[in-house]
C-alpha positions in Angstrom: 121.3 71.8 132.7 119.8 68.5 133.5 116.2 67.7 132.6 113.5 66.3 134.9 113.4 62.5 135.0 116.7 62.3 132.9 114.7 62.6 129.8 117.7 62.8 127.6 118.9 59.4 128.9 115.4 57.8 128.5 115.8 57.5 124.7 116.3 59.3 121.5 114.1 62.2 120.5 112.6 60.2 117.6 108.8 60.0 118.1 106.5 57.3 116.9 105.1 59.4 114.0 105.2 62.8 112.4 102.5 63.9 110.1 101.6 67.0 108.0 98.9 69.0 109.7 97.3 69.7 106.3 98.6 66.9 103.9 96.5 68.1 101.0 97.7 71.7 101.0 100.2 72.7 98.4 103.4 74.2 99.6 103.9 77.9 99.0 106.9 78.2 96.7 107.5 81.7 97.9 107.5 80.8 101.6 110.9 81.1 103.3 112.8 78.0 104.0 112.5 76.7 107.5 115.6 76.8 109.5 117.0 75.8 112.9 118.4 78.9 114.7 121.3 78.8 117.1 120.7 79.9 120.7 123.4 82.0 122.4 123.0 79.8 125.5 123.7 76.7 123.5 123.2 73.2 124.9 121.2 70.2 123.7 117.8 71.9 124.3 118.6 75.2 122.4 117.3 74.2 119.0 114.8 76.7 117.8 112.8 76.6 114.5 111.9 79.7 112.5 110.2 80.5 109.1 107.8 77.5 109.5 105.6 77.2 106.4 104.6 73.5 106.7 103.0 72.8 110.1 103.3 69.3 111.5 102.1 67.1 114.4 104.6 64.8 116.1 102.8 62.0 118.1 104.2 60.4 121.2 101.9 57.6 122.2 101.6 56.9 125.9 102.7 53.4 127.0 99.8 51.0 126.9 100.2 50.1 130.6 99.8 53.7 131.5 97.6 55.3 128.9 94.1 56.4 130.0 93.0 58.0 126.7 94.1 61.5 127.4 95.9 63.4 124.7 97.6 66.8 125.1 98.8 69.0 122.1 102.0 70.8 123.1 102.6 74.2 121.8 106.3 75.5 122.1 107.0 79.1 122.7 109.4 81.5 121.1 107.7 84.9 120.9 105.9 83.9 117.6 109.3 84.4 116.0 110.6 80.9 116.5 109.7 77.6 118.2 111.7 76.2 121.1 110.9 72.8 119.7 112.9 70.6 122.0 112.9 72.4 125.4 109.2 73.3 125.2 108.1 70.6 122.8 109.6 67.2 122.4 111.0 66.9 126.0 107.6 67.9 127.4 106.0 65.2 125.2 108.3 62.6 126.6 107.5 63.6 130.1 103.7 63.6 129.5 104.1 60.0 128.3 105.4 59.1 131.8 102.1 60.1 133.4 100.0 58.2 130.8 99.3 61.0 128.4 99.6 60.7 124.6 101.4 63.9 123.6 101.3 65.7 120.2 103.9 68.4 119.5 102.5 71.0 117.2 104.9 72.8 114.9 102.8 75.8 113.9 103.3 78.7 111.5 104.6 81.9 112.9 103.3 85.4 112.3 106.9 86.7 113.0 110.2 85.2 112.1 113.8 86.3 112.6 115.7 87.9 115.6 115.8 91.3 113.9 112.1 91.9 114.3 111.6 94.5 117.1 109.7 93.7 120.3 107.2 96.4 119.3 106.0 94.1 116.6 104.2 92.0 119.3 102.0 94.9 120.4 99.0 93.9 118.3 99.0 90.6 120.2 98.6 92.5 123.5 95.5 94.5 122.4 92.0 93.1 122.8 91.3 89.5 122.2 89.9 89.9 118.6 92.9 92.1 117.6 95.3 89.5 119.1 93.5 86.7 117.2 93.9 88.5 113.9 97.6 89.0 114.6 98.3 85.4 115.3 95.8 84.1 112.8 98.1 81.5 111.1 99.1 80.0 114.4 95.6 80.0 115.7 94.4 78.2 112.5 97.0 75.5 113.0 96.2 75.1 116.7 92.5 74.7 115.9 93.2 72.2 113.1 95.5 70.3 115.4 92.5 69.6 117.7 90.4 68.5 114.9 93.1 66.2 113.5 93.8 64.6 116.9 90.1 64.0 117.5 89.7 62.5 114.0 92.5 60.0 114.9 91.2 59.2 118.3 90.6 55.5 117.6 93.9 55.1 115.8 95.9 56.7 118.6 93.9 55.0 121.4 92.7 58.3 122.9 89.3 59.7 123.9 88.0 62.4 121.6 86.6 64.2 124.6 89.9 64.2 126.5 92.0 66.3 124.1 93.9 69.0 125.9 96.4 71.7 125.0 99.6 72.8 126.8 101.6 75.9 125.9 104.7 77.7 127.0 105.2 81.5 126.7 103.8 82.5 123.3 102.7 78.9 123.0 100.7 79.4 126.2 99.2 82.5 124.6 98.2 80.4 121.6 96.8 77.7 124.0 94.6 80.2 125.9 93.4 81.9 122.7 92.4 78.5 121.2 90.5 77.7 124.4 88.6 81.0 124.3 87.9 81.4 120.6 87.8 78.0 118.9 84.4 76.6 117.8 83.3 73.5 119.7 84.8 70.9 117.3 88.2 72.6 117.6 88.1 73.6 121.2 90.4 71.6 123.6 88.9 69.9 126.7 91.6 71.3 129.1 94.3 73.9 129.0 97.7 74.2 130.6 99.1 77.7 130.2 102.7 78.3 131.3 104.3 81.8 131.8 102.3 83.3 129.0 101.3 86.8 127.9 97.7 87.8 127.6 95.9 90.6 125.7 95.1 93.6 127.8 91.3 93.4 127.3 90.3 89.8 128.1 86.9 88.5 127.1 86.7 85.0 128.6 83.6 83.0 127.5 82.0 80.5 129.8 82.7 77.8 127.2 86.5 78.0 128.0 87.7 74.6 129.3 89.3 74.1 132.7 92.7 75.8 133.0 96.0 75.1 134.8 98.2 78.1 135.1 101.9 78.3 136.2 104.4 81.2 136.3 107.3 82.4 138.3 107.2 85.6 140.4 110.8 86.5 139.3 109.9 86.3 135.5 112.0 89.2 134.0 109.9 89.3 130.8 106.3 88.8 131.9 105.0 90.0 135.2 102.7 87.2 136.6 100.5 89.9 138.2 100.0 91.7 134.8 99.4 88.4 132.9 98.8 85.1 134.7 96.9 86.5 137.6 94.8 88.8 135.4 93.9 85.8 133.2 93.0 83.8 136.3 90.7 86.5 137.6 89.0 86.7 134.2 88.5 83.0 134.2 87.0 83.1 137.7 84.6 86.0 136.6 83.5 83.7 133.7 83.0 80.8 136.2 85.6 78.7 134.3 87.4 76.1 136.6 91.0 77.2 137.0 94.0 76.5 139.2 96.9 78.9 139.4 100.5 78.5 140.8 102.8 81.5 141.0 106.2 80.1 142.1 108.7 82.3 144.0 111.5 81.5 141.5 112.0 80.1 138.1 112.3 83.1 135.8 111.0 82.8 132.3 111.2 79.6 130.1 111.8 77.1 133.0 109.8 74.4 131.2 111.3 71.1 132.5 114.7 72.4 133.4 115.8 71.0 136.8 117.3 73.8 138.9 117.0 75.0 142.5 114.1 77.2 141.5 110.7 76.4 143.0 109.0 76.5 139.6 110.5 73.1 138.9 107.7 71.6 141.0 105.1 72.4 138.5 105.1 69.0 136.7 104.0 67.0 139.8 101.4 69.7 140.6 100.0 69.6 137.1 99.9 65.8 137.2 97.8 66.0 140.4 95.5 68.5 138.9 95.1 66.4 135.7 94.4 63.2 137.7 91.6 65.0 139.6 90.2 66.4 136.4 90.2 62.9 134.9 88.0 61.6 137.7 85.2 64.2 137.2 
């Protein structure tokens, strides 16, 4: 499949800089070795990482002639078993650069690893918010630390410390939403973009949650947008949190930046419009 804006042709996937999220932390010698897992669909975007024990940040700085100081941390999905690091990470970062955003791809630790783990293992993440937070604790710790690190490097990366957002896809969208709801002020993003994500059954959305952009496809075979995206949107509205939701007629699950006839492929321009309006406030 071809990607929006011919991202593959725009240059290599080498970013400007990759850093350890916790450079002072000693590696766990008993931790499993990180590996790139094959995807049965194949293709240049199918690389998935599992058994992540050393979280990193990969920084894609926006071009100087377009940058306005906004930074967005990108959280790939993969069911908390693996990370779709290219399709929902590096390619998204390259696209964000084209709209003047400095993008930071977060490679976070996973509470689950390996395709043999049953789907029922995800049930704790679908309970109440606190139960879900305990289940994804290592990923949530990494997401919060990512916000702190990006803000600490604001001057170095030419970004504004009060314009640090987070964007996530599928499980990465769940992580994004949980970070926005639960993180303390110094680790809370200033905006959220949550794409085709699952949400706990019992949502407790605090009024401190930052503005949210939501997108999903009505024909998603894995996550009903009515059961997840719409329910989160209604909880945001009840908490008086600014939010915009788009439920597209087609796109399935995992559409990211894939260019297909599906209507969900229009989300990037819609998000760019929403972000531009938010920047002016």
